[in-house]
N, C-alpha and C positions, 0 to 999 in steps of 0.2 A: 189725288186720284192716281198719279204715276206710281206711288208706292203700292197702292192697292192692286194695280195691274201688273206690277213687276213679276217676272217669271223666276221661280227658283227651281232650276232643274236638279233632279235627284241624282245623286251618285249611287254606285252599286252598293256602297256601305249603308246607304239609306234604306234601301229596299232589296235585300238579298232574296234570291229565289228560294222558295220552299221546296224541299225534295218531294218528288212524287207527282207533281203536276206543274204545269207552266204558270207563269205569272206575267202580267203586262203592267208596265210602269205608266201610271196615269197621275201626272202632277207630283211625282215623288212618292207614290204609294203603290206597292206591288199587289195587284189585284189578281186573284186566283182565276184561272181560265177553266171553270167547271160548269158542267150541266147541273140541273137541279138534283137529279138523282145521285150524281157523284159527290155533290156537296153534302147531301144528307147522309150518304154512306160514310164520308170522312168524319163527320161529326158523331155519328152513331159508333163508329169504330172507337173513337177517343173515349166515349162514355163506356163502352163495353169492356175496354181494356184499362180503364182508369188512367188514361194518358191525358195529361194536362194540355188543354187546348184553349187559347184565347181567340175569340171570334168577334169580328167586326163587319158591319155592312157599310160599304162606302158609297156615298152619294156625292153629288157636286159640292154640296156644302162642306163636307169633311175635306175634300180636296182643297177648297179655298182656305179653310182653317189651317191645313198642314203646309200650305204654300210658304208661309212666312215663319213656320215653327219646326225647326230642325228636330227638337226634342220630341214633338209628336210624331214626326216621320220615323224617328228611331224607335219609339214605343210601338207603332203599327207594324214595323218590320218583324216583330215577334208574334204577330197574329196571322191567322187565316182570315183573309179579307175577301169578302164576297162583293160582287157588283150589284149596286142598288141604283136603279133609276136610268132614265133615258139619257141624262147627261154623261153618265159613265160610258154608255154605248157610244155616244158621239165622240168622246175622247178616244175610245178604242178605234173607231173608224179613221179619225184624223191622224192618230199617231201610229197605229199598227195595221190599218187597213181592213179591220174586221171588228164586228160587234162582239159582245161577250155572249157565251152560249145561252144564258138565261138571266132574267131579272130576279134577283135573290134578295128582295127587301126583307128586313127582319119581321115585319108585321105579318107576312105570309109565311116566311120560312119557319119560324118557330112553331106556329100551330102544325105545320106540315111535319115537322120533326117529332112533335108529340104524337101526331096521328100515326106515323109510320114506325114508331118504336117497337121492337120485338120483346121488350122486357119492361118490368115495372121501374119507373124512374123516380128519383127523389129530386125534386125541383124547388129551388128556393128563389124568392123574389126580393130584390132591394131596389128602392128608388121611388120616384113619384112623389106627389104631395101626400101629406098625412091621410090615411084612409084609402087612398087609390089602389095601392098594391094589395090590400086586403080584399077589396072588391074584385080586383082582377084575379086574385087567387080563387075566389069563390066561382067565378065564371069558368076558369080553367078546370076546376074540380068537377063541375057539372059536365063540361064537354069532354074531358079526358078522365073519367073515374079510375081508370087502370093506374094512374100515376098518383104520386103523393106530393102535394104542394104545401109550402109553408112560406111565411113572410119573415124575412130577417129584419128589415126596417124600412121606413120611408126614406126619402133621399135627403131630408134635412137634419140628419143627426149631427150632433156637436162633434168637433174634433176629438174631444175627450172620451167620446163613446166609441170611436172606431176600433180601438184595441179590443174591446169586449165583443164587438161584432165579428172581428176577424178570429177571435179565440173561439166564438161559438161555431163558426164555419169549420174551424180546424177540429173541433170536437166531434162534429157530425157532418163531414163534407158531402154536399149534394153531388149528384151526377151532373146536374145542370144549374147554374146560377145565372139568372136573368138580372142584368144591371141596367137600370133605367134612370140615369142621370143626365142624359142629353150629351151631345157633342160639344167638345172634346173631353169633358170631364169623366165620362164613363170609360173611354179608352185609356185615359191617363191612370184612372184608379185601378182598373183591371191589370194594367201593365206594371204598375209600381207597388201594388199592394197584394195582389193575388199570386199564389203559386200552387203547386201540386198538392200541398197539404190542405188547401181550402176547398177545391172542387175539381171535378174532371174537366168540365167545359164551362167557361165564363163567357157570356155573350152580352155585348152592349146592345140594348134593344130600343133605345130612344123613347118614342111615344107609345110603345106597345101597351102599357099598363093603362094609359088614358083610353085607348081604343077598347080594350077589354072591359074596363070599368064603366064604359058609356059616357065618359067625360067629353070625348070628341068622337063624332061619327066618322065612319069610313066613307070614302068617296063612292059614289054609285059605280056599279060594275063597268059602265060605259067609260067613265073616267079612267078606271084602272086598266081597261083593255087598251085604251089610247095612250097609256103611259103619262096621264095628266093629272095624277092624284095630287100633285104638288099645287096645281092650279085651284083645285077644290079647297085644299088646306088653306091656301092664301085668301080665298073668298070667306072662308069661316073665320080666320084669325088674322085680318090684314094688319092690325097694329103690332102684333107680335112677329109676324113672318115676312113683313114687306121687305126688310133688309136682306133676309136670306134669299128670297126668290127675285124681287124686283131689281135689286142691285147685284145680288150674288150670281144669279144665272148668267147675266151678260158678262160679268167678270170671269166667270168660269170659261165661257165660250171664247172670250179673247185670250184668256190663258192658254187654252188648247191651240188656237190658231197661231199664237206666238211660238209655242212649242213646235208646232208643225214647220213654221217658217224657219226657226233656228235649225231644225233637223235638216231641212233641205239645203240650207247655206253650208252646214258642216259637212255635208256629203259631196259638195262640188269640188 
């Protein structure tokens, strides 16, 4: 347990500030201080100008994963990282004296991006179990008929198939590529495999396809308003998510408290 709770403080090299807006270091990850409208505008600008942007949504679980993984922190330093969840707000209060301007989870942000677009977008999906991305694509096509959606692959492709998938992206790069491999695989893959030749924006979206395809229901609105969607998901899938939430949430809080204590000692 001591190893689990050990704190890995980030250096500036781990999380350099992105020009144009402020970031706050939470557990070694530089998270953008952006309102919802400013974040939407940043991503829309990247698509409009075919500027390659890697997008991640950072929750407490991703901070826990990155705490002992310097390579993952380096990968995330090249992303626009948005604040996702009440845990990140808690980290903001403890370490920086303020919460983040908005809760920007991918499950709500991506639909908001599609709804607010000023142009017809080409959107590709990759990830999820076989068949899930296809059903998610149908749902998106019905909700946002102004955009064009296509499925690149499910998330269980063989290593030998990867080159062909990347070549397909390069031949017809989408404006937006939604990558649903789960943390941290999706962030590693986006960082290490994708470049400007493959897409404008590549976003790691976790369980978004499962929600869209009806594989997993969203939490009731009351849970979302109270920032307790994680509790609803734990109730639905306790065997899969107990480690992330029952163990991971206390570990995250202790990590933030230790970082706060270390900061206080270092300023004396």
